[in-house]
Each structure stands twice: as structure tokens, then as C-alpha cells.
C-alpha positions as CSV (number, residue, x, y, z in Angstrom):
1,M,-12.6,-16.6,-10.6
2,S,-11.8,-13.1,-9.5
3,R,-8.1,-12.0,-8.8
4,S,-7.6,-11.5,-5.2
5,E,-5.6,-8.6,-3.3
6,D,-2.7,-10.7,-2.6
7,V,-2.2,-11.1,-6.5
8,E,-2.4,-7.3,-7.2
9,I,0.0,-6.6,-4.4
10,R,2.4,-9.2,-5.6
11,E,2.2,-8.2,-9.6
12,F,2.8,-4.3,-7.9
13,M,5.7,-5.0,-5.6
14,L,7.4,-7.1,-8.9
15,A,6.9,-4.4,-11.2
16,V,8.2,-1.6,-9.0
17,G,10.7,-3.6,-6.3
18,A,13.8,-3.5,-8.5
19,V,13.5,-0.2,-10.1
20,P,16.2,2.4,-9.4
21,R,15.0,5.3,-7.0
22,V,11.8,3.3,-5.6
23,H,11.4,2.1,-2.3
24,V,8.5,0.0,-1.9
25,Q,7.5,-1.7,1.7
26,R,4.4,-4.4,2.3
27,M,2.8,-3.3,5.4
28,H,1.7,-6.3,7.4
29,V,-1.1,-6.2,10.2
30,L,-0.6,-9.0,12.3
31,K,-1.4,-9.6,15.8
32,A,0.2,-11.9,17.9
33,R,-0.2,-12.9,21.8
34,L,2.8,-13.8,23.9
35,A,3.1,-16.2,26.5
36,S,2.8,-13.5,29.2
37,G,-0.7,-12.4,27.5
38,V,0.8,-9.1,26.0
39,Y,-0.2,-8.3,22.3
40,L,2.2,-7.2,19.5
41,M,0.9,-5.9,16.7
42,S,3.4,-5.2,13.6
43,A,1.5,-2.4,12.5
44,P,-2.2,-0.6,13.6
45,P,-5.4,-1.9,12.0
46,G,-6.3,0.0,8.9
47,T,-2.7,1.0,7.6
48,P,-2.4,0.9,3.8
49,D,-1.2,-2.6,2.4
50,V,2.1,-1.2,0.9
51,Y,3.9,2.2,1.3
52,C,6.0,3.3,-1.8
53,C,8.4,6.2,-2.3
54,A,9.0,7.0,-6.1
55,G,11.5,9.7,-6.9
56,G,10.6,12.0,-3.8
57,H,6.6,11.0,-4.1
58,H,5.5,9.5,-0.9
59,V,2.1,6.9,-1.4
60,W,0.2,4.6,0.7
61,L,-1.3,2.1,-1.5
62,E,-4.4,0.3,-0.4
63,F,-5.3,-2.9,-2.0
64,K,-8.8,-4.0,-2.7
65,R,-10.3,-7.2,-4.9
66,P,-10.9,-6.2,-8.3
67,G,-14.6,-5.7,-8.7
68,G,-15.3,-5.5,-5.4
69,G,-13.9,-4.8,-1.5
70,R,-14.9,-1.5,0.1
71,A,-12.7,0.3,2.7
72,E,-13.1,-0.6,6.3
73,E,-13.7,2.3,8.7
74,S,-10.1,1.7,10.3
75,Q,-8.6,1.9,6.9
76,K,-10.7,5.2,6.1
77,V,-9.2,6.6,9.3
78,W,-5.9,6.1,8.0
79,H,-6.5,7.4,4.9
80,N,-7.9,10.4,5.9
81,A,-5.1,11.4,8.4
82,L,-2.5,10.6,5.5
83,R,-4.2,13.0,3.4
84,A,-4.6,15.5,6.1
85,A,-0.8,15.2,6.3
86,G,-0.2,16.1,2.8
87,G,0.2,12.3,1.9
88,E,-1.0,10.5,-1.3
89,V,-3.4,7.2,-0.9
90,W,-4.4,5.5,-3.6
91,V,-7.1,2.5,-3.6
92,V,-6.0,0.2,-6.1
93,R,-7.9,-2.8,-7.7
94,D,-5.2,-3.4,-10.6
95,G,-1.3,-3.9,-9.5
96,K,-0.2,-3.5,-13.1
97,K,-1.8,-0.4,-13.5
98,A,-0.7,1.0,-10.1
99,A,2.8,0.1,-10.8
100,A,2.6,2.0,-14.5
101,D,1.5,4.9,-12.4
102,I,4.3,4.8,-10.0
103,L,6.7,4.8,-12.9
104,K,5.0,7.9,-14.4
105,L,5.6,9.4,-11.2
106,L,8.8,8.8,-11.4
107,E,9.4,10.0,-14.8
108,G,8.0,13.2,-13.9
109,S,10.2,13.6,-10.8
110,N,13.5,16.0,-11.0
111,G,16.5,14.2,-10.1
């Protein structure tokens, strides 16, 4: 049985969530229709799954199922826009490895 994206996200969040000088935020893309017929969205489609700031490094993480899963077109648009603005976007298939990589960024930062 393959691991899900949610398992990878959970492992990442648990590994880095309480580390000093690390801020991590799970981004949810939810769409809700109010009784008035108006739709509310928490984040636009394509928004990466997790935002992380570690020691001044701003990284957006898009989690994919280990061994499969590809970025959708709306995700590629986000990734390209973030990279064009100087941001880092990681496509992650292993939450524990991503957490270790974030901690390496933290170790290499000044302050």
C-alpha cells in the first residue's frame, strides 16, 4: 500500500513544527458556497500544500504521493510564479527527507 500525500505532510509538519526559527503553515484549498450563492475560497487552486520559513529561507512545498502523482496545470502556474519572484518551490514525495532538508537550511542560515 502506498503512502498518501497526507501522511507525508503530517510527518513533515510534526518534524519541523516545533523547531525554533521555523514557521510552517498548511495551506488548504477549500471552496464553500454560502446560502447567498457566493463562493468563498480559502486559497486559490494550485496553491502549494505547505509554506515554510526556516531561518529566513522561504520555501513552498507541494507534496505528491510517493511513487506517483504529477503537478496539475494550476500548480505549475503557481510554481512558476513563485520561482519567478525568487521563491523556492519543492515537490516532495518524502516528508521526513523534506524535514531534514529544511533543518539543513536552518543550520546553514546566519542568526
